Structure formats: structure tokens, C-alpha cells
N, C-alpha and C positions, 0 to 999 in steps of 0.2 A: 205186869212186868216184874220180874224177880229183882231182888236187891242187887245181885251181881250184874244183871243186865243194865240196871239204872246206873251203877257205878261205871261200867264199861262205856255206856253212852256218854257220860260226863267226861271220861278220859278222851273219847273220840272227839268231842267238841273242843277240848283243849288242843289236841294235836292239829285238828283241821283249821282252827281259827287263828293259829299263830303264824305270822308271816314267814318265820324262819323255816317252817316245814316245807313250804313251796320252794324256798330258796335253796335249801340243802338238798332236797330230793331232785330238784331241777339240775343242780350242779353235779350231783351224782350221775344223772343221765347224760349230761353234757360231756363229762370226763370219760365215762365208760364208752359211749358211742363214738366220741371223737377219736379216742385212741384205737378203738377197734377198726375204724375206717382207715386210720393212718397205717396201722400194721398190716391190714389186709391189702392195701395198695402195694406194699413191698413184699407180699407173700410169695414164696417160691413153691410151686406145686411139685417139685422134684423130690421133696423129702418124704418121710413117712406120712401116711394118710392121717394119722392121729394128730399131726401138727396143724391140721386145718382148724382146730379149735383154739389155737394159740391167740389169734387176734381177738377172739371173743373174751377170753379170760384175762388177757393182759389188760384190756380196758376195764373189766369188772374189778379185778384185784387192785388196780390203782384207784378206781372210783370208790372202793369199799372204805377208804379213809374218810370220805365225805359221809358215807352211810353210817359209819360208826360215830362220827361227830353228831349226826342227827340223833341217834339213839341215846348217846350220853347227854346231849344238851336237853333233850326232852325230859329226862329225869332230873338232871342237875339244876335246871333253871328254877324248879320249884323250891329247892333247898336254898339256893343263892338269893332268891327274892323273898323268901319267907312265906310264899303262898301255900307251902305244904301244910301250914297250920290250918288254913281255911279248908283245904282239901280233906284233912283228917276230921275237921269239925263236921263237914258234910257227910263223910263216910267214916263213922267212928270205928268200924271194924277194920283194923290195919291189914289183916289177912285178905279181906275182900278188896280193899283199896289197892293193895300190892298186886294181887292176882289180876284185877281189872286193868291196871296200868301196864303190866307186862304182856297181857293178852293183846291189848290195843297196839302196843309198840311192835310186838311180834307179827301181828297181822299186817300192819303198815309196812314193815320191813319185807315181809314175804311178798306183798303185792308189788312193791317198788322193784324188788329184785327180779321177780318173774317178768314184769313188763319190760324192764330195761334189757334183761338177758334175751328175751324173745325178739325184741327189735334189733339188738346187736347181732344175733344169729342171722336174721333176715338180711340186714345190711351187708354183713360179711359174705353171705351167700350170693348176693347180687354182684359183689365186687369180684370174687374169685371164681364164680361160676361152677363148673363141673368139679373143680378141685375142693369144693366145700365139703364139710362133714355131712354125710347123708343121714337123714332122719329115719331111714328104714334100717339102720344098723344100731344094735344095742349099745355099742361103745359110745355112740354119739348121744343117745338118750341118757345113758348113765352119766356121762360127763355133764350134760346140761342139768339134769336133776341134782347131781352132786354139787354143782356150782351154785344152784339156787339154795340148796340146804346150807351150804357153807356160808353164804352171805346172810341168810336169815338167822342162823344159829349164832354166828359170830356177833351180829348186831345185838341180839338178845343177851348174849354173854356180857358185852360191854355195858349194856343198860343196867344189868344187875350189879356189875362192879361199881357203876356210878351211884347206885343206891347205897352200897356199902361205904363208899367214900364221901357221899353227900356233897359232891362238888363237881361241876363240869370241868373246871380248870385242873383240879387235882387228878381227876379220872383220866383226862386226856394227856396230862403230863406223865402219867404212869403208863397208860396203854400204848400211846403212839410210839414212844422210843423203844419200849421193850418188845411189844408184839409185832409192830409193823415196820419199824426201821431197823432195830437191832437184829431181829431174827431173820429178816429178809437178806441182809448182807452177811452178818456173822454166822447165820445158821448154816452156811456152806463151808465153814472152817472145820476140818476134820476133828479138831480137839473138842469142840463143843456140839457138833452136829448130832451125836447120839442122844443128847438131852433136848436141844432146841427143836428137833424134828417132831417132838410131841407137843409143842406149843400150839395154842388154839388156831393161830393163823396159818400154820404149816400143815396141819393134818388133812386138809382138803386137796393138797397138791396132786396126789396120786389119782384121785377120781377125776380130776380135771385134766389129766394127761400132761401136766407140767413137769412131772418127773415119773420115774418108774421104779419099783422095788428092784434092788440089786445094782442100780447105776453106781459106778465107782465114786462119782463126785456128788451127785444130787439125789441119790437113791434114798428110799425110806425102808424101814424094817417092818412095814405093814402094807396091806393091800388097800384098795379103794374104799370099800365099805367099812373096813376096820378103822380107817382114818376118820370117816364120818362118825362112827361109834365113839371114838375118842372125843370128838368135838361135842357130841351129845352129852358125854360125861362132864366135860368142862362147863358146858352151859347149865346143866342140872346142878352142879356144885355151886356155880355162881348164883343161880336163882335161889337156892337154899340159903346161901350166905346173905343175900339181899333180904330175904324174908326174915331171917334171924335179926339182922340189923334193924329192919323196920319195926319189929316187935319190941326190941329191947331199948332202943334209943328214943330220946325226946325229939319232937319235931324241930 
């Protein structure tokens, strides 16, 4: 077993053995699926066919607040409790430790997002029947794939920010108001929309069919995959920043 695999295995044990993991991921599923069902029951099939994904992503994007909390807390708890010192003593290579932690968090986020999105799609399809988004159409596959990437990358982005800030409370105090509360509401104001539309939590809206380029009020200046590419850049920048912070600061 390689040194990286051993480090990743240790990180997986941490994630799996903490009670808060089951609580937060379970709450994410509960919020996402509950809201998806609620919106699906009031869904009108008379609108554009692309609106059929709205119940799915409305629930997922609300539930992402819980998913982000899981990602941030998984990192920040080690700093707040001081167990980061023990972790670094066990894995002296900070680069390997950081890579292992981010890999395990990323894979956990990806698995949770994929499972909840799949169940959400199935439940919504059962409720709205023939009006549901068909899986044999590329726009449906693209939306589901984009939504999964959005949740995974955004969670990984916030985990890396938590490494830079070294605190669950501080990270959530910064991320939740700016990215998820301010941009969702203030992002539709014409004066600041040209800037806010490029925030990490906004760039996935096109691929999920929650807005379209050119819309007078909610439109974006980029297409679906351009938006995901922007989120990749945000996540990569945060990961690099977290790696630099991990290398240069004391535990």
C-alpha cells in the first residue's frame, strides 16, 4: 500500500467514523428530496419542457447549504480541536496529507451528490409522469451531469477555503452570506449582476436550466459548459490556496 493510499485510508476513517457525517449528509438528502417532491406536486406541465428539471435542482441547490457545511466542518474541526497536530505527526508530508484529505472529501461529496440527485430525479419522474425530463434527451443528461459537477466542485471549493481560514465558524461566516445568501438575492440586481454572475455558486445555473444566456433579468454571459469551466477554475484556485496555506502555516 502506497503512502498516499495509507493517508487517504486514514482520512476516510475520520470521515466515516464521525457522527456528524451521517447527520449532515442525511439532512442534505432530506432537504433536497423533500423540496423536490414539494415542487413536483405543484409542477405545471404547460411550460417549456426544460422546466421539468426545476423540482430536482430547486431541492439540490437548497440542500447544497448542508453539503457545504459538511465539507467545511470536515476540514475545520481538525483545526478547532487541535487534532491537526496529531494528523500531521502521523503524515509528516503536508502535501500528501492535504491531497489525501481533499481527495476523500471530494469523493464523498461526489457520491452523496450522485445518489441524492438520482433519487430526486426518480421521485420527480414518478410524481409528474410524462411531463418529466426524458433521459433519452441530451439536455436532460447535460443538466444532471452539470448539477452533479456543480455540487461536487462547490463543496470541494469550500473545503479548500476552510483550510485557508482554518476555522469552521469563520469559513461558514464568510461563505454562506457572500456566496449563498447575498449572490442568490443580490445577484439579480442589474447593477452588480455582471460581477456576481461569475461567483462560484452562480456559474452552474445555465447548465441546470435555471437561467439561459440572453435572458433580460436572469441571463448569463456564458454558456452551460463555460459556466462549469469557471467553477473548475474557482475550485483549482482554492485548492492551490489551501495547499499553500497548509505548507506555510503552523498546525
